[in-house]
Structures are given as C-alpha cells and as structure tokens.
DRENDO-1510 file (C-alpha; in Angstrom, 1 decimal, always signed):
<recs>
REC; n; res; u; v; w
REC; 1; LEU; +97.3; +64.9; +119.8 .
REC; 2; ASN; +96.5; +62.8; +117.3 .
REC; 3; THR; +93.3; +61.4; +116.6 .
REC; 4; THR; +92.6; +58.4; +114.3 .
REC; 5; THR; +90.4; +55.7; +113.4 .
REC; 6; ASP; +91.8; +53.6; +115.7 .
REC; 7; ASN; +92.1; +55.9; +118.9 .
REC; 8; GLY; +88.5; +57.5; +118.3 .
REC; 9; THR; +87.7; +61.2; +119.4 .
REC; 10; LEU; +90.2; +62.8; +121.8 .
REC; 11; SER; +88.2; +65.0; +123.8 .
REC; 12; ALA; +89.1; +67.8; +126.6 .
REC; 13; SER; +85.5; +69.0; +127.2 .
REC; 14; GLY; +83.3; +70.1; +130.4 .
REC; 15; ASN; +86.0; +71.0; +132.4 .
REC; 16; THR; +85.5; +74.1; +134.9 .
REC; 17; LEU; +88.9; +75.7; +133.2 .
REC; 18; ASN; +90.3; +75.0; +129.8 .
REC; 19; GLY; +90.0; +72.4; +128.0 .
REC; 20; VAL; +93.8; +72.6; +126.9 .
REC; 21; ARG; +96.2; +74.7; +128.6 .
REC; 22; PHE; +100.0; +74.5; +127.5 .
REC; 23; GLU; +102.5; +77.1; +128.4 .
REC; 24; ALA; +106.1; +77.4; +127.7 .
REC; 25; THR; +108.4; +79.7; +129.3 .
REC; 26; ASN; +111.6; +80.2; +131.1 .
REC; 27; GLY; +113.8; +81.6; +127.9 .
REC; 28; GLY; +117.1; +79.7; +126.9 .
REC; 29; PRO; +117.2; +76.7; +124.7 .
REC; 30; THR; +113.4; +76.0; +125.4 .
REC; 31; VAL; +111.1; +74.3; +122.4 .
REC; 32; GLY; +107.6; +74.0; +123.3 .
REC; 33; ASN; +105.5; +72.1; +120.4 .
REC; 34; ILE; +101.9; +71.2; +120.5 .
REC; 35; VAL; +100.3; +69.8; +117.1 .
REC; 36; MET; +97.0; +68.0; +116.8 .
REC; 37; SER; +95.3; +66.3; +113.9 .
REC; 38; GLY; +92.1; +64.8; +113.2 .
REC; 39; LEU; +88.7; +65.4; +114.6 .
REC; 40; ASN; +89.2; +66.8; +118.2 .
REC; 41; GLU; +86.6; +68.0; +120.7 .
REC; 42; PHE; +87.7; +71.0; +123.3 .
REC; 43; ASN; +83.8; +71.9; +123.9 .
REC; 44; ASN; +81.8; +73.2; +127.0 .
REC; 45; ASN; +84.5; +74.4; +128.8 .
REC; 46; GLY; +84.0; +76.8; +131.3 .
REC; 47; ALA; +87.1; +79.3; +130.6 .
REC; 48; GLY; +88.6; +78.5; +127.0 .
REC; 49; GLY; +88.9; +75.5; +124.7 .
REC; 50; VAL; +92.3; +75.7; +123.8 .
REC; 51; ASP; +94.9; +78.3; +125.4 .
REC; 52; ILE; +98.4; +78.4; +124.4 .
REC; 53; ASP; +101.3; +80.6; +125.7 .
REC; 54; GLY; +105.0; +80.8; +124.8 .
REC; 55; THR; +107.2; +83.3; +126.5 .
REC; 56; ASP; +110.5; +84.2; +125.5 .
REC; 57; ILE; +111.7; +80.7; +124.0 .
REC; 58; MET; +113.7; +79.3; +121.5 .
REC; 59; GLN; +111.0; +77.6; +119.2 .
REC; 60; MET; +107.2; +77.1; +119.1 .
REC; 61; ILE; +105.1; +74.8; +117.0 .
REC; 62; VAL; +101.4; +75.0; +117.2 .
REC; 63; GLY; +98.9; +72.9; +115.4 .
REC; 64; PHE; +95.1; +72.9; +115.9 .
REC; 65; SER; +92.7; +70.7; +114.6 .
REC; 66; GLY; +88.9; +69.9; +115.3 .
REC; 67; SER; +86.4; +71.8; +116.9 .
REC; 68; ALA; +86.0; +74.2; +120.1 .
REC; 69; MET; +82.3; +75.0; +120.9 .
REC; 70; ASN; +80.4; +76.8; +123.6 .
REC; 71; ASN; +83.5; +77.8; +125.7 .
REC; 72; GLY; +83.2; +80.3; +128.3 .
REC; 73; ALA; +86.1; +82.7; +126.8 .
REC; 74; ASP; +87.9; +82.0; +123.5 .
REC; 75; GLY; +87.7; +78.8; +121.8 .
REC; 76; VAL; +91.2; +78.6; +120.6 .
REC; 77; ASN; +93.6; +81.3; +122.1 .
REC; 78; ILE; +97.2; +81.3; +121.1 .
REC; 79; ARG; +100.0; +83.8; +122.3 .
REC; 80; MET; +103.6; +84.3; +121.7 .
REC; 81; ASP; +105.7; +86.7; +123.1 .
REC; 82; SER; +109.4; +86.9; +122.2 .
REC; 83; VAL; +109.8; +83.5; +120.2 .
REC; 84; ALA; +112.6; +83.1; +118.0 .
REC; 85; GLN; +111.2; +80.6; +115.7 .
REC; 86; ALA; +107.5; +80.0; +115.3 .
REC; 87; ALA; +104.8; +78.3; +113.2 .
REC; 88; ILE; +101.3; +78.1; +113.5 .
REC; 89; ALA; +99.0; +75.5; +111.2 .
REC; 90; ILE; +94.7; +75.9; +112.1 .
REC; 91; SER; +92.6; +73.3; +110.3 .
REC; 92; GLY; +89.3; +72.3; +110.5 .
REC; 93; ASP; +89.4; +68.9; +109.6 .
REC; 94; GLY; +85.7; +69.2; +109.3 .
REC; 95; GLY; +85.4; +71.0; +113.0 .
REC; 96; THR; +83.8; +73.9; +114.0 .
REC; 97; VAL; +84.9; +77.0; +116.4 .
REC; 98; SER; +81.1; +78.4; +117.4 .
REC; 99; GLY; +79.3; +79.9; +120.1 .
REC; 100; ASN; +82.4; +80.9; +122.2 .
REC; 101; MET; +81.9; +83.8; +124.6 .
REC; 102; GLY; +85.2; +85.2; +123.5 .
REC; 103; ASP; +86.6; +85.5; +120.1 .
REC; 104; GLY; +86.3; +82.1; +117.7 .
REC; 105; ILE; +90.3; +82.1; +117.4 .
REC; 106; GLU; +92.7; +84.6; +118.9 .
REC; 107; ILE; +96.4; +84.4; +117.9 .
REC; 108; THR; +98.6; +87.0; +119.2 .
REC; 109; LEU; +102.2; +87.7; +118.3 .
REC; 110; ILE; +104.5; +90.1; +120.3 .
REC; 111; GLY; +108.4; +90.2; +119.2 .
REC; 112; THR; +107.8; +86.9; +117.2 .
REC; 113; THR; +109.1; +85.4; +114.0 .
REC; 114; LEU; +107.1; +83.0; +111.9 .
REC; 115; MET; +108.7; +80.6; +109.8 .
REC; 116; PRO; +108.7; +77.2; +108.3 .
REC; 117; LEU; +109.9; +74.8; +110.7 .
REC; 118; PRO; +110.0; +71.0; +110.5 .
REC; 119; PHE; +107.9; +68.6; +112.4 .
REC; 120; GLY; +107.6; +64.7; +111.9 .
REC; 121; ALA; +108.3; +63.7; +108.6 .
REC; 122; GLY; +107.3; +67.1; +107.0 .
REC; 123; VAL; +107.1; +71.1; +107.6 .
REC; 124; ILE; +104.6; +73.2; +109.4 .
REC; 125; PRO; +104.8; +76.6; +107.3 .
REC; 126; PRO; +104.7; +79.6; +109.2 .
REC; 127; LEU; +101.1; +80.8; +109.5 .
REC; 128; THR; +98.2; +78.6; +108.1 .
REC; 129; VAL; +94.4; +79.0; +108.9 .
REC; 130; ASP; +92.8; +76.6; +106.6 .
REC; 131; GLY; +89.3; +74.8; +105.7 .
REC; 132; ILE; +87.9; +75.8; +109.4 .
REC; 133; THR; +84.1; +77.2; +110.2 .
REC; 134; ILE; +84.5; +80.0; +112.7 .
REC; 135; ALA; +80.7; +81.5; +113.4 .
REC; 136; GLY; +78.3; +82.4; +116.0 .
REC; 137; ASN; +81.2; +83.9; +118.3 .
REC; 138; ALA; +80.2; +86.5; +121.0 .
REC; 139; GLY; +83.3; +88.1; +119.9 .
REC; 140; HIS; +85.4; +88.1; +116.7 .
REC; 141; GLY; +85.3; +85.0; +114.1 .
REC; 142; LEU; +89.5; +84.8; +113.8 .
REC; 143; VAL; +91.5; +87.6; +115.1 .
REC; 144; ILE; +95.5; +87.9; +114.3 .
REC; 145; THR; +97.6; +90.4; +115.9 .
REC; 146; ALA; +101.2; +91.0; +115.4 .
REC; 147; THR; +103.4; +93.6; +117.3 .
REC; 148; ASP; +106.9; +94.0; +116.4 .
REC; 149; SER; +106.6; +90.6; +114.4 .
REC; 150; VAL; +107.4; +88.6; +111.1 .
REC; 151; LEU; +104.8; +86.7; +109.8 .
REC; 152; THR; +105.7; +86.5; +106.2 .
REC; 153; ASP; +103.8; +84.1; +103.6 .
REC; 154; ALA; +100.9; +83.6; +106.2 .
REC; 155; VAL; +97.7; +82.3; +104.6 .
REC; 156; ILE; +94.2; +82.6; +105.8 .
REC; 157; THR; +91.5; +80.3; +103.2 .
REC; 158; GLU; +88.7; +78.4; +103.1 .
REC; 159; VAL; +87.5; +79.9; +106.3 .
REC; 160; ILE; +84.0; +80.5; +107.0 .
REC; 161; ALA; +83.5; +83.5; +109.3 .
REC; 162; ASN; +79.7; +84.0; +109.5 .
REC; 163; ASN; +77.3; +85.4; +112.2 .
REC; 164; ASN; +80.1; +86.7; +114.7 .
REC; 165; GLN; +79.4; +89.3; +117.3 .
REC; 166; GLY; +82.5; +91.2; +115.9 .
REC; 167; ASP; +84.2; +91.2; +112.6 .
REC; 168; GLY; +84.8; +87.9; +110.8 .
REC; 169; ILE; +87.9; +88.0; +110.1 .
REC; 170; VAL; +90.4; +90.9; +111.7 .
REC; 171; VAL; +94.5; +91.0; +111.3 .
REC; 172; MET; +96.0; +93.8; +112.9 .
REC; 173; LEU; +99.7; +94.3; +112.4 .
REC; 174; THR; +102.0; +97.3; +114.4 .
REC; 175; ASP; +105.4; +97.7; +113.1 .
REC; 176; SER; +105.5; +93.9; +111.6 .
REC; 177; ALA; +106.7; +92.4; +108.5 .
REC; 178; ALA; +104.0; +90.3; +106.6 .
REC; 179; ASP; +105.0; +90.1; +103.1 .
REC; 180; ASN; +102.6; +87.7; +100.7 .
REC; 181; LEU; +100.0; +88.0; +103.2 .
REC; 182; GLN; +97.2; +85.9; +101.5 .
REC; 183; ILE; +93.4; +86.1; +102.7 .
REC; 184; VAL; +91.9; +84.2; +99.7 .
REC; 185; ARG; +88.3; +82.0; +99.1 .
REC; 186; ASN; +87.1; +82.9; +102.6 .
REC; 187; ASN; +83.5; +83.5; +103.2 .
REC; 188; ALA; +82.6; +86.4; +106.0 .
REC; 189; GLY; +79.4; +87.3; +106.1 .
REC; 190; ASP; +76.4; +88.2; +108.3 .
REC; 191; ASN; +79.0; +89.4; +110.8 .
REC; 192; LEU; +77.6; +92.4; +113.2 .
REC; 193; LEU; +80.7; +94.6; +112.5 .
REC; 194; ASN; +82.9; +93.9; +109.2 .
REC; 195; GLY; +83.5; +91.1; +107.0 .
REC; 196; ILE; +87.3; +91.5; +106.6 .
REC; 197; ASN; +89.0; +94.3; +108.9 .
REC; 198; LEU; +92.7; +94.9; +108.1 .
REC; 199; GLU; +94.7; +97.3; +110.1 .
REC; 200; LEU; +98.5; +98.1; +109.4 .
REC; 201; LEU; +100.3; +100.4; +111.4 .
REC; 202; ARG; +103.7; +101.1; +109.9 .
REC; 203; SER; +103.5; +97.7; +108.7 .
REC; 204; PRO; +104.0; +97.8; +104.9 .
REC; 205; ILE; +103.2; +94.8; +102.7 .
REC; 206; ASP; +104.9; +93.7; +99.5 .
REC; 207; ASN; +102.4; +91.5; +97.5 .
REC; 208; LEU; +99.4; +91.7; +99.7 .
REC; 209; GLN; +96.6; +89.1; +98.4 .
REC; 210; ILE; +92.9; +89.6; +99.1 .
REC; 211; ASP; +90.8; +87.9; +96.4 .
REC; 212; GLU; +88.0; +85.7; +96.0 .
REC; 213; ASN; +86.2; +86.2; +99.1 .
REC; 214; GLY; +82.4; +86.3; +99.2 .
REC; 215; THR; +81.3; +88.8; +102.4 .
REC; 216; LEU; +78.0; +89.4; +101.4 .
REC; 217; GLY; +76.2; +86.2; +100.3 .
REC; 218; GLY; +79.2; +85.2; +98.2 .
REC; 219; VAL; +79.0; +88.4; +96.0 .
REC; 220; MET; +82.6; +89.3; +95.5 .
REC; 221; GLN; +83.1; +92.8; +95.4 .
REC; 222; ASN; +86.3; +94.8; +94.9 .
REC; 223; VAL; +86.8; +97.8; +97.5 .
REC; 224; GLY; +89.2; +100.5; +97.4 .
REC; 225; LEU; +90.4; +104.2; +98.1 .
REC; 226; THR; +93.1; +106.1; +96.2 .
REC; 227; PHE; +94.8; +108.5; +98.5 .
REC; 228; PHE; +98.3; +110.1; +97.1 .
REC; 229; ILE; +100.2; +113.1; +98.3 .
REC; 230; ASP; +102.7; +114.5; +96.1 .
REC; 231; GLY; +104.5; +117.8; +97.2 .
REC; 232; ASP; +103.8; +120.4; +99.1 .
REC; 233; THR; +100.2; +120.6; +100.9 .
REC; 234; LEU; +100.2; +124.5; +101.1 .
REC; 235; PHE; +99.6; +124.6; +97.4 .
REC; 236; ASP; +98.8; +121.4; +96.1 .
REC; 237; PRO; +95.3; +120.0; +97.0 .
REC; 238; PHE; +94.1; +116.9; +98.8 .
REC; 239; ASP; +92.0; +114.5; +96.9 .
REC; 240; ILE; +90.5; +111.0; +97.5 .
REC; 241; THR; +89.0; +108.6; +94.9 .
REC; 242; ASN; +86.8; +105.8; +95.4 .
REC; 243; SER; +88.4; +102.8; +93.7 .
REC; 244; SER; +85.7; +100.4; +94.4 .
REC; 245; ASP; +83.8; +98.4; +92.1 .
REC; 246; PRO; +80.9; +100.2; +90.3 .
REC; 247; GLY; +77.9; +100.0; +93.0 .
REC; 248; ILE; +79.8; +100.2; +96.2 .
REC; 249; ASN; +79.9; +104.1; +97.5 .
REC; 250; LEU; +82.3; +105.4; +99.9 .
REC; 251; THR; +80.4; +106.5; +103.1 .
REC; 252; ASN; +83.0; +108.1; +105.4 .
REC; 253; PHE; +86.7; +108.8; +105.3 .
REC; 254; SER; +89.0; +110.1; +108.5 .
REC; 255; PHE; +92.6; +111.3; +108.2 .
REC; 256; ASP; +94.3; +111.8; +111.5 .
REC; 257; MET; +97.6; +113.6; +111.2 .
REC; 258; SER; +98.2; +113.0; +115.1 .
REC; 259; THR; +100.3; +109.7; +114.0 .
REC; 260; SER; +102.4; +111.3; +111.5 .
REC; 261; ILE; +106.1; +111.4; +112.0 .
REC; 262; SER; +105.9; +115.2; +111.9 .
REC; 263; GLY; +102.7; +115.4; +114.2 .
REC; 264; ALA; +101.5; +117.7; +111.5 .
REC; 265; ILE; +98.3; +120.3; +112.3 .
REC; 266; PHE; +95.7; +121.9; +110.6 .
REC; 267; ASN; +96.0; +125.7; +110.3 .
REC; 268; THR; +92.5; +126.9; +109.4 .
REC; 269; GLU; +92.3; +130.2; +111.0 .
REC; 270; THR; +95.2; +131.7; +112.7 .
REC; 271; GLY; +98.0; +134.1; +110.4 .
REC; 272; PRO; +98.4; +132.7; +107.3 .
REC; 273; SER; +96.0; +129.7; +106.9 .
REC; 274; THR; +93.7; +127.7; +104.8 .
REC; 275; PRO; +90.4; +126.6; +106.3 .
REC; 276; PHE; +88.9; +123.4; +104.6 .
REC; 277; LEU; +87.3; +124.3; +101.1 .
REC; 278; PRO; +86.1; +121.7; +98.5 .
REC; 279; LEU; +87.2; +122.4; +95.0 .
REC; 280; VAL; +85.3; +122.3; +91.7 .
REC; 281; GLY; +82.1; +121.3; +92.7 .
REC; 282; THR; +83.4; +117.7; +93.8 .
REC; 283; ASP; +81.5; +118.1; +97.3 .
REC; 284; VAL; +78.3; +118.3; +95.6 .
REC; 285; THR; +79.1; +115.0; +93.0 .
REC; 286; THR; +80.7; +113.0; +95.7 .
REC; 287; GLY; +77.4; +113.8; +98.2 .
REC; 288; LEU; +79.7; +115.3; +101.0 .
REC; 289; THR; +77.3; +115.7; +104.0 .
REC; 290; THR; +79.6; +116.4; +107.3 .
REC; 291; VAL; +82.8; +117.6; +108.2 .
REC; 292; ASN; +84.1; +116.4; +111.6 .
REC; 293; GLY; +80.2; +116.1; +112.4 .
REC; 294; THR; +79.0; +119.7; +111.3 .
REC; 295; ALA; +76.5; +119.3; +108.4 .
REC; 296; VAL; +77.6; +121.1; +105.0 .
REC; 297; PRO; +77.4; +123.5; +103.2 .
REC; 298; PRO; +78.5; +126.2; +104.0 .
REC; 299; TYR; +81.9; +126.1; +105.2 .
REC; 300; PRO; +83.0; +128.2; +107.5 .
REC; 301; ASP; +86.7; +129.1; +108.4 .
REC; 302; GLY; +86.6; +126.9; +111.8 .
REC; 303; LEU; +84.9; +123.9; +110.1 .
REC; 304; VAL; +88.1; +122.0; +111.2 .
REC; 305; PRO; +89.0; +123.8; +114.3 .
REC; 306; ASP; +92.6; +125.7; +114.2 .
REC; 307; PHE; +95.6; +123.5; +115.6 .
REC; 308; THR; +93.5; +119.9; +115.4 .
REC; 309; GLN; +95.1; +116.9; +113.5 .
REC; 310; LEU; +91.5; +115.2; +112.8 .
REC; 311; LEU; +89.7; +115.7; +109.3 .
REC; 312; ALA; +86.3; +113.4; +109.6 .
REC; 313; LEU; +84.1; +113.3; +106.3 .
REC; 314; ASP; +80.8; +111.8; +105.7 .
REC; 315; PHE; +79.1; +110.9; +102.1 .
REC; 316; ASN; +75.7; +110.2; +101.0 .
REC; 317; ASP; +76.4; +109.9; +97.1 .
REC; 318; PHE; +80.5; +108.8; +96.7 .
REC; 319; ASP; +79.8; +106.3; +93.9 .
REC; 320; ALA; +82.8; +104.6; +92.4 .
REC; 321; GLY; +84.9; +106.3; +90.6 .
REC; 322; GLU; +84.2; +109.8; +91.8 .
REC; 323; THR; +87.1; +112.0; +93.2 .
REC; 324; LEU; +86.9; +114.6; +96.1 .
REC; 325; ILE; +89.1; +117.6; +95.8 .
REC; 326; TRP; +89.6; +120.1; +98.7 .
REC; 327; GLU; +92.2; +122.2; +100.1 .
REC; 328; ILE; +93.2; +123.1; +104.0 .
REC; 329; ASP; +96.6; +124.1; +105.4 .
REC; 330; ALA; +98.9; +121.9; +107.3 .
REC; 331; ASP; +101.6; +123.3; +109.4 .
REC; 332; LEU; +104.0; +122.1; +111.7 .
REC; 333; THR; +103.5; +124.3; +114.7 .
REC; 334; PRO; +100.5; +126.6; +115.6 .
REC; 335; GLY; +100.2; +129.7; +113.2 .
REC; 336; GLY; +103.4; +128.7; +111.5 .
REC; 337; GLN; +104.1; +129.1; +107.7 .
REC; 338; GLU; +106.3; +126.1; +107.3 .
REC; 339; SER; +106.2; +123.8; +104.4 .
REC; 340; VAL; +104.5; +120.3; +104.6 .
REC; 341; SER; +105.2; +117.9; +102.0 .
REC; 342; GLY; +103.8; +114.6; +101.7 .
REC; 343; GLU; +106.5; +112.6; +103.2 .
REC; 344; GLN; +105.9; +114.5; +106.5 .
REC; 345; LEU; +102.6; +113.1; +106.7 .
REC; 346; ILE; +104.0; +109.4; +106.7 .
REC; 347; GLY; +102.3; +107.2; +109.3 .
REC; 348; SER; +98.8; +109.2; +109.2 .
REC; 349; THR; +96.1; +107.3; +110.1 .
REC; 350; VAL; +93.4; +106.7; +107.6 .
REC; 351; ILE; +90.3; +104.7; +107.9 .
REC; 352; VAL; +87.3; +104.7; +105.0 .
REC; 353; ASN; +84.2; +102.7; +105.2 .
REC; 354; PHE; +82.1; +101.4; +102.5 .
REC; 355; SER; +78.4; +100.8; +101.7 .
REC; 356; ASN; +78.5; +97.0; +101.6 .
REC; 357; GLY; +79.8; +97.4; +105.5 .
REC; 358; VAL; +84.1; +96.9; +105.0 .
REC; 359; GLN; +86.3; +99.0; +106.5 .
REC; 360; LEU; +89.7; +99.7; +105.6 .
REC; 361; THR; +91.9; +101.2; +108.1 .
REC; 362; GLY; +95.8; +101.7; +107.4 .
REC; 363; ALA; +98.3; +104.3; +107.5 .
REC; 364; LEU; +100.4; +106.9; +104.9 .
REC; 365; MET; +103.3; +105.2; +103.9 .
REC; 366; SER; +106.6; +106.2; +101.6 .
REC; 367; VAL; +106.3; +105.9; +98.0 .
REC; 368; THR; +109.7; +104.8; +96.3 .
REC; 369; GLY; +111.6; +107.1; +94.4 .
REC; 370; ASN; +109.6; +110.1; +95.3 .
REC; 371; PRO; +110.9; +111.5; +98.8 .
REC; 372; ASP; +108.1; +114.3; +98.5 .
REC; 373; ALA; +105.4; +111.9; +98.6 .
REC; 374; SER; +103.1; +109.7; +100.9 .
REC; 375; ILE; +100.4; +106.6; +99.6 .
REC; 376; PHE; +97.9; +104.9; +101.7 .
REC; 377; GLU; +99.1; +101.6; +101.9 .
REC; 378; ILE; +95.7; +99.6; +101.7 .
REC; 379; GLY; +95.0; +101.0; +97.7 .
REC; 380; ARG; +92.5; +98.1; +96.8 .
REC; 381; ALA; +90.9; +94.9; +98.3 .
REC; 382; HIS; +89.0; +92.3; +97.2 .
REC; 383; VAL; +86.7; +91.4; +99.8 .
</recs>
C-alpha cells in the first residue's frame, strides 16, 4: 500500500468493522507481507483501524504508515504467533494514532523471531517504531508484548505518547530475548498511568538503552533501584538503594518470592526465625511508613506473616542515594532451617515506584561469576 503524490491519500475509513484486516495462517512456507508507506488514513472504523494477524507461518513483514484515529478498538493491532522470520516497521510519516477506544498501537509476539528482512530494494529492520504521535487513546499508547520470542535490536524512538488513559509506552517481555533494545528520544507525558513501563520476566537484556526521554514536560530524569543479594540471607541483611537522580524519591517497593526458582517463603515466627526489622535507623532516614499495609513502627514479629512470600514497603522520604537495610528470615519450607542464598531467589518479582510517576517492574537475575547472588535486572532507567 503505497501513497504517493500521484496517487493521493489511501483511505480505509468509516467501515463497520476494521479499516484493514490482514491474516496469514496455515503453516508451511506461507509468507504474509503487508507494507504501507505515505500518509494513509484508517479512521472512524467501528472496530480497529488496522488489524493484522500472522499464525504459524514462515515469514511476515508488517509496515504501517499514516494515521489511525477514532476507531472503536485499537488503532493498530499486530499479532504474530509462531512466525519463524518477521520484521515490523511503524512510521508516522506525519500521521497520528489517537482517539481510539482501545490501545493506540498494540504489538503481540508469541514464539516469534524478529530479524532484518529484505523487502524491495532495501531491508526492513527487526522492529522499529519511529516518529509517530500516539495520543489520547482510551487504553495504552504503545504496547509491545512478547512471550518466548526474539526481538534483538528493537528501536522505539521519536514517539510522542501523551494523554493516554493507560501507560504511554509499555514493553512486557516474558522468556524473551531483546538485546540492544533502545527506547530513546521519546516523549511520554500526561498519561493516566506510567510514562514508560518496562516489565521483564525471565528476559535478561544486554545493552538496554533508555535515554533522552521526556516524561514530565520534557524534563529528563534518571530513575533506578539497586537491589543486590549476595550470600546467605540468614546472615546477610537485605538492602535497597534509590539510585535515581536527586529530587526523585522512591515511594513503594515490593518483593515477591512466589515467582522465584526456589519458591522461598518468609519465616518470621515459627521455630528458628527472624521477623522483619530495619537496621541502623535506615527506616527513619528513608521514611518507611508501612510494611505490607500496616503502619510502622513498631515492628511486631508477625508484621510479615509467617510462611508468606510478599514484602511490600511504602515510604514518604526515601531520597536519592539513601539505603534501607533490613533483616528477615527466608526458608524453603515452613519452619525450616534451610540456607537460602541470593541465587535461590532468582526469578523473584520486584516492582518499584518513584515520585515522578515512573514504575519499574522486573525480576532478580543471576550474576555472572557469582553463584550465590542475584540482582534486580533493571538497575537504572532514563525516562
């Protein structure tokens, strides 16, 4: 679909269902490519603006260009399931994806490998979202969800994702590889939820670049959490540090061991146990206000219930550069006396919120060369 000056504007608007519906399936050597260029229009449709599905096929290339506005579902929805070779290129070309009743742009990958693919006289890169405005949608702005997939060298850049009723930009990866992921030079402000939201589960990324994004009226701010567990948790206390830029406070921290490889539990009351207790006055310096929903101090033994797996902390004065240190016993069985090292807590889910509205979600991952340790895999983000 190519819009040129000679051809005018390609429009698929005002339809009862989708503006464009494209489906490629049935396995085997099937190749399904749909590539657009120019300022196309997919507006005011009863369902989605553009809806594309590829299932169990050899190759799929998708290119979107133009506007998708005021549709009854997502502006652009791309879903690939079990596609052996795929590439996705989304470009605004001066267009806008706005006012849709679902998400602005939703990309879902399941068991799919993105890679550079030749098309025409050029090459379509694995995944690019470049130079498009995604604003005022009833859901999220841009959503990229991947499970058991490969999206190496993906780039999200020059995207304006403002005033959406969800997050501006969401990337959710599960059991996927996304080395060299770049989220750079975007503006994601004034959204109802987060500006940029990364959720990575068992998806370690080498060379993650999140830089020069403006989520608060163009102000660029670093947010980060340092959470490193090394050795035996019975003897070595836990600690977290707000590694954000000055002026950004850490407001909430949750640590869920139910997703860890060991299924470890907190042992706070039964047998040899250690209840939750802050150390060396760090609860005062960080403004710790609640533990699992209970106001503190004091710190009774059952503050974190016996044999549970969630620790949730709220703060009102956790400044950048400050550290909270605490002790609590972790075991593998109720009332047990097992030694639990940082390595056994790999996979635990960590969610942290900051005073500028940014949320980081990730998991504890292994540490190369240290078999007793684990570390929060998003140590720093620039949003």
